[in-house]
C-alpha positions, 0 to 999 in steps of 0.5 A: 008470756014473752020469751026471756021474761023472768019476772025479775026487774033488771033495774032492781040492782041499780035502783037498790044501790041508789037507795042504799047510798042515799040511806047511807048519807042520810045515816052518816049526816044525821050521826056526824053533823048534830054534834058539830052543829051543837058546838058551832051555835056555842062558838062565836065569830066566823074564824072559830066556826070555820076551824070546827067545820074543817075537821067535820067536812074531811071526816064526812067527806072520807067516810062517804068516799070510803063506802062508795070506793072513791080514792082522791089523789092530789097534786101541787099542794106544796105550792101553797103555804098552809098557814096563809089564807086564799080564795080557792076556785075549783071547776064544777062538774059533780057534787062530788067536787066540794067532797073532794075539796074538803078532804084536800084543802089544808086550811080551815075554809068557808065554802060559798053556797046557794041559799036553797041548800040552807033549806035541807034538813040537818045538812043545811043547818050545819052549813049555816051554823059552822060559818059557811057563806050562804049567798042569793045567786038572783041578787048579784049585788047582794051576794057579793056584799054578803061575800065581803062582809063574811070574809071580813071577819076572817083571821088566820088561814081561814080561806074561801072556797068558791066555784066561779062557774056558780052552777054544776056543769051539765056536759063537762064543759067549763061554764062562763066564770062569774066575777064575784069571787074575783071582786071578793079576792081584790077587796080582801087582797087574798091570792086566787088558787085555781084548782082543777078537779078531774074525774068527779063527773064519772064518780057522780054524774050530774043531772041523774039519780046522784048515784056514786060509782067507784073511781078516782078524782084528781085535785090539781092545785095551781100556783096562787095568782097575787091580786096585790095592786090589782083593781076591778079593771084587772078582773077580766085578765085574772079570769082568763088566768083562772080560766086557762088552769080550769079548762082541761082540753083548752089552751096550754096553761099560762106560765103563771099557772103551769103545774109544778108537778107534771108527772102521772098519778103512778108516780108516788114520789110526788103525787099523793093519795088520799086514803078515804 
């Protein structure tokens, strides 16, 4: 028998943690989502469904983050009007990103999601029944038409959440932005709000087991970018402005994207911690 052999698999605690987390996610999903899905089936209109989805998404995300000891700090939200609709565009480096956004966005929102997620039992059904926007990433024209058609049915302060990279970044570097969300903003007239998410990659690294680690996530909102009077020829400029906001170690943000709040997390006078 080799020296130091104990007959105990050193990876067992890690495997047990991952199994526990996934079981917990399944239990929370099955317990929380069906009642809201039931309400969604009997509510007509995307706007009404979105108003049901918002509290569900917030509760769901807070429960998971509390169990996994993840805290969310949000900054800059005083720069947007909670009573107005926007197209929120965050960077995407982890599956924890949508959860952090669900906790912090003050408006009812409709998340643009890939059609593959609709196949997930209960979770995918909830997205479909509660007015979230499904697109086929393999068919650009269909995806663009689906976006515009869906958003045309929104009213009030119902907003859209779209990850402009289209995919989760594997290495943490910002991927090329896709034009779909920008076409949507111009056609609907909704201002674009760039959102930089930091820390989510450490909390739940992409491409792994999906295990959540204890840690903090920062959600930084930048001033809205008006699309009034803009056309498709202005999309490259808008994309560059959003990209400058989302790139952590890129060039300094453009003046239109300069954070109003620049102090550190420790400054409680401006930063707001969302207790999970």
